[in-house]
Backbone bond lengths (Angstrom), bond angles and torsions (degrees), N, CA, C in turn:
res aa  C-N    CA-C-N  psi(-1)  N-CA   C-N-CA  omega(-1)  CA-C   N-CA-C  phi
1 X - - - 1.449 - - 1.524 109.10 -
2 X 1.268 113.66 146.35 1.449 119.24 179.66 1.523 109.72 -92.64
3 X 1.315 115.62 131.31 1.452 121.31 -179.49 1.527 109.79 -74.35
4 X 1.344 115.67 138.05 1.460 119.75 177.39 1.516 109.92 -71.42
5 X 1.281 115.45 140.83 1.462 120.15 177.14 1.519 108.80 -86.34
6 X 1.292 115.47 136.55 1.459 120.56 175.65 1.519 108.19 -96.61
7 X 1.311 114.58 119.54 1.451 119.65 178.12 1.513 108.83 -98.70
8 X 1.270 116.19 133.88 1.459 121.27 178.22 1.528 107.20 -119.42
9 X 1.298 114.54 141.85 1.457 120.08 -179.62 1.520 107.42 -133.36
10 X 1.294 116.12 133.88 1.462 121.92 178.07 1.536 107.70 -63.43
11 X 1.328 117.39 138.53 1.462 121.86 -176.04 1.524 111.85 -63.80
12 X 1.293 117.06 -36.36 1.467 119.30 178.35 1.520 110.68 -65.15
13 X 1.320 117.39 -41.23 1.473 120.91 178.57 1.527 109.99 -67.28
14 X 1.339 116.67 -37.35 1.463 119.32 178.91 1.524 110.30 -65.24
15 X 1.329 117.52 -40.94 1.466 120.75 176.65 1.523 110.71 -63.19
16 X 1.320 115.81 -41.72 1.460 120.57 179.21 1.526 110.54 -63.77
17 X 1.329 117.25 -42.13 1.466 120.31 178.98 1.532 110.72 -64.19
18 X 1.339 116.19 -41.87 1.460 120.13 178.98 1.517 110.73 -61.41
19 X 1.321 117.64 -44.80 1.464 120.53 178.75 1.523 111.40 -65.66
20 X 1.348 119.19 -35.43 1.473 121.89 176.38 1.526 110.79 -64.27
21 X 1.343 115.88 -40.98 1.471 119.33 178.98 1.518 110.03 -65.30
22 X 1.332 116.84 -43.65 1.465 120.10 178.63 1.518 111.15 -64.20
23 X 1.360 118.00 -36.54 1.460 122.35 178.53 1.524 110.40 -66.70
24 X 1.329 116.73 -39.87 1.466 121.39 179.78 1.523 110.50 -65.48
25 X 1.305 116.73 -34.66 1.466 121.40 -179.87 1.528 112.26 -86.57
26 X 1.313 116.80 8.78 1.464 122.60 -179.89 1.527 112.40 59.06
27 X 1.329 115.78 39.24 1.461 121.76 176.31 1.518 108.37 -110.82
28 X 1.319 117.63 149.85 1.469 118.91 -179.49 1.531 109.69 -66.79
29 X 1.304 117.38 144.82 1.469 119.67 178.93 1.520 110.63 -65.25
30 X 1.308 115.15 148.61 1.459 120.63 -177.94 1.522 110.05 -83.50
31 X 1.304 115.19 144.76 1.462 119.24 177.31 1.523 110.05 -87.13
32 X 1.350 116.68 -19.39 1.462 120.73 178.12 1.519 109.64 -81.13
33 X 1.291 114.51 147.15 1.458 118.62 175.99 1.520 108.73 -85.60
34 X 1.285 117.12 164.50 1.453 122.35 177.89 1.526 110.21 -61.85
35 X 1.321 115.32 -35.26 1.467 119.76 179.41 1.525 110.57 -63.31
36 X 1.320 117.84 -40.21 1.467 121.89 178.31 1.519 110.37 -65.22
37 X 1.327 116.68 -44.11 1.463 120.39 179.05 1.531 110.93 -62.33
38 X 1.318 117.19 -40.36 1.460 120.77 179.75 1.530 110.66 -67.79
39 X 1.321 117.42 -37.29 1.454 121.42 178.40 1.525 110.69 -65.41
40 X 1.319 117.06 -43.92 1.466 121.58 178.79 1.524 110.15 -61.97
41 X 1.324 116.75 -43.59 1.460 121.49 178.99 1.534 110.19 -62.30
42 X 1.310 117.47 -41.93 1.465 121.90 179.57 1.530 110.95 -63.96
43 X 1.331 116.66 -42.26 1.464 120.44 178.94 1.521 111.64 -65.54
44 X 1.328 116.94 -38.30 1.459 120.17 178.01 1.524 110.63 -65.16
45 X 1.317 117.81 -39.40 1.465 121.38 177.92 1.524 110.49 -63.57
46 X 1.326 117.12 -40.91 1.471 120.66 178.43 1.525 110.68 -65.03
47 X 1.327 116.58 -42.13 1.455 120.65 179.82 1.534 110.44 -62.25
48 X 1.309 117.52 -42.69 1.463 121.72 178.23 1.525 110.16 -63.28
49 X 1.316 116.91 -41.12 1.467 120.88 179.08 1.525 110.52 -62.26
50 X 1.336 117.81 -44.13 1.461 121.61 179.72 1.525 110.32 -63.06
51 X 1.335 117.58 -42.73 1.461 120.31 178.78 1.522 111.54 -65.31
52 X 1.313 118.22 -34.66 1.467 120.84 176.20 1.517 110.43 -64.06
53 X 1.326 117.08 -42.93 1.463 120.93 179.06 1.524 110.60 -62.92
54 X 1.330 117.24 -42.77 1.466 121.10 178.92 1.529 110.49 -63.80
55 X 1.324 117.24 -42.33 1.468 120.98 179.57 1.527 110.77 -63.96
56 X 1.318 117.38 -41.48 1.466 120.71 178.45 1.524 110.08 -64.01
57 X 1.328 117.25 -40.59 1.465 120.94 178.09 1.531 110.86 -59.31
58 X 1.342 117.68 -48.41 1.451 120.44 -179.29 1.526 111.83 -66.78
59 X 1.314 117.95 -33.36 1.457 121.32 176.51 1.528 110.13 -64.17
60 X 1.324 116.86 -44.13 1.462 120.90 178.69 1.526 110.43 -63.37
61 X 1.328 117.33 -43.25 1.469 120.92 178.53 1.532 110.32 -62.07
62 X 1.323 117.77 -41.32 1.462 121.03 -179.72 1.525 111.49 -66.33
63 X 1.311 117.43 -34.87 1.464 120.54 -179.73 1.521 110.90 -75.14
64 X 1.316 117.52 -37.37 1.461 121.47 -174.97 1.531 112.25 -83.94
65 X 1.319 119.71 -26.60 1.464 122.12 -172.55 1.535 114.53 -56.02
66 X 1.331 121.72 -36.06 1.470 118.21 178.12 1.529 113.53 -62.29
67 X 1.303 118.21 -21.00 1.461 120.60 178.01 1.520 111.91 -69.64
68 X 1.317 117.37 -26.57 1.454 121.70 -176.66 1.518 113.67 -97.23
69 X 1.328 118.04 -20.71 1.454 121.76 -177.75 1.518 109.04 -118.43
70 X 1.326 115.61 87.67 1.457 119.98 -179.36 1.525 108.59 -90.93
71 X 1.310 116.05 125.09 1.456 121.49 179.48 1.523 108.92 -107.88
72 X 1.324 116.22 154.20 1.451 121.21 175.79 1.521 106.84 -94.16
73 X 1.339 118.73 100.71 1.460 120.33 -174.00 1.521 113.61 -72.73
74 X 1.351 117.61 -9.48 1.453 118.88 -176.97 1.531 112.89 -87.15
75 X 1.327 118.06 -9.65 1.462 120.62 -177.65 1.511 109.78 -136.06
76 X 1.326 116.72 126.43 1.456 120.92 -178.99 1.526 108.25 -135.53
77 X 1.314 116.64 136.86 1.454 122.08 -178.48 1.521 109.23 -116.19
78 X 1.320 116.01 128.35 1.455 121.69 175.77 1.518 106.27 -104.65
79 X 1.336 115.72 103.70 1.463 120.43 -173.01 1.520 108.49 -141.95
80 X 1.311 116.49 96.31 1.461 119.23 -179.23 1.521 111.94 -86.36
81 X 1.322 117.62 -20.64 1.459 119.51 -174.32 1.525 113.26 -86.50
82 X 1.317 118.12 -26.31 1.473 123.62 -178.66 1.523 111.75 63.07
83 X 1.359 117.59 18.43 1.453 119.53 177.38 1.522 111.35 -82.65
84 X 1.330 116.76 -20.29 1.454 122.42 175.79 1.514 107.51 -124.18
85 X 1.332 115.29 132.83 1.460 120.39 -179.86 1.515 108.46 -121.92
86 X 1.349 116.01 133.75 1.459 120.21 173.04 1.523 105.70 -85.04
87 X 1.337 115.40 102.34 1.461 120.67 -176.37 1.518 111.24 -71.20
88 X 1.322 117.66 -35.57 1.461 121.69 177.15 1.520 108.80 -158.05
89 X 1.318 115.77 159.75 1.461 120.57 174.95 1.529 108.48 -151.94
90 X 1.329 115.08 150.18 1.455 120.59 -178.96 1.525 108.05 -147.19
91 X 1.312 116.09 133.97 1.455 121.87 179.22 1.520 108.59 -104.87
92 X 1.329 115.20 121.73 1.461 121.68 176.00 1.522 108.06 -107.84
93 X 1.311 116.24 177.27 1.460 120.90 -177.47 1.530 111.98 -63.66
94 X 1.328 117.04 -37.06 1.458 120.33 -175.03 1.530 114.68 -117.97
95 X 1.347 117.27 -0.93 1.464 118.67 -179.68 1.533 110.67 -154.45
96 X 1.320 113.64 159.51 1.459 122.20 175.76 1.522 106.72 -118.31
97 X 1.336 117.06 122.64 1.460 122.32 -176.56 1.526 108.23 -113.96
98 X 1.317 116.02 129.57 1.464 119.95 174.78 1.508 108.92 -136.00
99 X 1.324 113.76 146.92 1.463 120.66 177.87 1.521 107.72 -109.89
100 X 1.318 115.72 124.38 1.466 121.80 -177.12 1.518 110.03 -109.22
101 X 1.325 114.98 149.44 1.454 120.52 170.46 1.522 107.33 -133.70
102 X 1.299 115.53 149.42 1.463 119.59 -177.94 1.514 110.47 118.36
103 X 1.335 116.47 -157.40 1.467 119.99 -174.80 1.530 112.50 -101.09
104 X 1.330 116.81 49.94 1.463 120.79 177.78 1.525 110.12 -71.60
105 X 1.325 114.94 144.21 1.469 121.62 175.70 1.533 106.70 -93.15
106 X 1.329 116.95 90.39 1.463 122.86 -171.54 1.530 112.99 -63.67
107 X 1.325 118.44 -26.26 1.469 121.24 -178.14 1.529 112.26 -71.03
108 X 1.349 117.27 -23.40 1.470 120.06 -174.09 1.525 114.29 -112.68
109 X 1.323 118.24 16.07 1.475 121.05 177.42 1.527 108.51 -73.90
110 X 1.325 115.91 135.88 1.462 121.27 176.59 1.521 109.16 -151.18
111 X 1.323 115.30 170.53 1.466 121.30 177.72 1.519 108.58 -133.13
112 X 1.325 115.07 157.33 1.458 120.57 179.26 1.522 108.23 -128.42
113 X 1.334 116.17 131.21 1.465 121.82 176.65 1.528 108.82 -80.94
114 X 1.327 116.27 170.24 1.468 120.38 179.22 1.524 112.45 -63.07
115 X 1.340 117.35 -28.76 1.464 120.06 -179.93 1.532 112.31 -83.57
116 X 1.339 116.95 0.71 1.457 121.84 177.07 1.520 114.19 96.18
117 X 1.324 118.05 -6.62 1.464 120.95 179.87 1.518 110.00 -68.85
118 X 1.321 114.94 138.25 1.463 120.97 179.81 1.526 109.82 -88.90
119 X 1.329 115.45 142.91 1.456 122.24 177.62 1.521 106.71 -125.97
120 X 1.340 115.41 128.42 1.455 120.62 179.85 1.522 109.31 -107.67
121 X 1.319 117.79 151.01 1.468 120.06 -177.47 1.530 112.26 -65.46
122 X 1.335 115.11 143.46 1.464 120.09 171.20 1.528 109.11 -71.87
123 X 1.318 115.52 -31.45 1.463 120.65 178.94 1.526 108.49 -146.88
124 X 1.316 117.09 136.16 1.467 123.73 174.85 1.518 106.81 -142.00
125 X 1.321 116.15 91.54 1.460 122.25 -174.38 1.529 109.85 -98.46
126 X 1.323 116.39 113.46 1.466 120.16 -177.34 1.531 112.34 -73.04
127 X 1.337 117.92 -25.48 1.469 119.03 -179.28 1.530 111.82 -73.52
128 X 1.318 117.71 -40.23 1.476 120.40 178.98 1.524 111.85 -94.45
129 X 1.345 117.67 -18.90 1.458 121.87 -179.05 1.519 113.45 82.70
130 X 1.327 117.89 8.50 1.465 122.05 -176.48 1.529 110.14 -87.05
131 X 1.353 114.31 131.29 1.461 121.65 175.78 1.523 106.97 -124.27
132 X 1.351 116.82 126.99 1.465 121.68 179.49 1.525 107.92 -117.97
133 X 1.324 115.73 117.35 1.463 121.97 178.50 1.528 108.97 -108.85
134 X 1.349 118.02 136.50 1.459 119.20 174.44 1.536 109.59 -65.11
135 X 1.326 116.23 145.48 1.477 120.07 -174.67 1.520 108.97 -142.06
136 X 1.340 116.04 133.08 1.464 119.95 178.98 1.526 112.90 -123.83
137 X 1.318 117.97 15.51 1.469 121.27 177.83 1.517 114.04 103.22
138 X 1.340 117.71 -11.75 1.468 120.63 178.93 1.520 110.36 -82.34
139 X 1.319 115.58 160.49 1.463 120.67 176.62 1.528 109.34 -69.78
140 X 1.313 115.38 144.68 1.465 120.92 178.63 1.519 109.64 -129.18
141 X 1.314 115.88 136.84 1.459 122.56 167.65 1.520 105.24 -102.24
142 X 1.322 115.90 110.75 1.458 121.24 -176.13 1.531 108.43 -97.48
143 X 1.323 115.45 127.67 1.463 120.58 -178.81 1.527 108.76 -109.71
144 X 1.338 115.15 123.35 1.464 121.51 -178.01 1.531 108.00 -117.97
145 X 1.330 117.10 98.82 1.467 118.75 178.06 1.529 110.72 -74.45
146 X 1.316 115.72 151.42 1.464 120.72 177.11 1.525 108.63 -105.57
147 X 1.308 115.03 163.58 1.469 119.95 178.78 1.523 111.70 -67.97
148 X 1.352 116.54 -20.44 1.465 120.03 179.54 1.525 112.21 -87.64
149 X 1.365 117.77 1.95 1.455 120.43 175.11 1.525 115.32 100.24
150 X 1.313 118.09 -5.90 1.467 120.13 177.25 1.520 109.18 -80.24
151 X 1.325 116.33 164.99 1.458 120.48 176.92 1.527 108.02 -133.35
152 X 1.310 116.15 128.09 1.465 122.50 -178.87 1.511 107.44 -105.70
153 X 1.331 115.62 136.32 1.465 120.59 -178.78 1.521 109.77 -109.23
154 X 1.318 115.51 129.07 1.461 121.66 174.46 1.519 107.08 -116.77
155 X 1.332 117.45 134.65 1.460 121.61 -176.97 1.516 109.31 -112.72
156 X 1.325 115.48 125.37 1.459 122.50 176.11 1.519 106.90 -112.84
157 X 1.332 116.67 113.61 1.475 120.86 -177.25 1.516 110.83 -80.30
158 X 1.331 114.38 163.79 1.462 120.87 177.85 1.508 109.73 -64.39
159 X 1.322 116.39 145.04 1.458 121.59 174.63 1.513 108.68 -112.69
160 X 1.302 115.61 136.08 1.467 119.50 -179.94 1.492 109.42 -131.48
């Protein structure tokens, strides 16, 4: 293999050559030296490299984050007041059980199927907070009224 030759050029001569080229092209001579231009170029390359590393980091975080935050897509609660909290919920083959805490009005909890049919709880115990709704696989919109007059909607999607 042939060894590459290293060419070295004095900075003053390089500046002089640059100004001669600019003069030949009828351009005004530069006030910056070649060394300054090379330094600026080097800093820009470093800045681009740092931004690439940051972008790769955020891409990796975005790809990996769903592994750490598992959501239950079959149950969603729309609750802006935070006066009622669904402490737990469990879906069985024939019923949906949820435990509520807060000021829920257990006597008036109901659900509505997609066809408009109303479903009432088999059990709604205010002392334990347990509500058991019959379930046959259809989607349910569960309405949980509060004692203060608000109504919280919980959506249970179809399971297949």
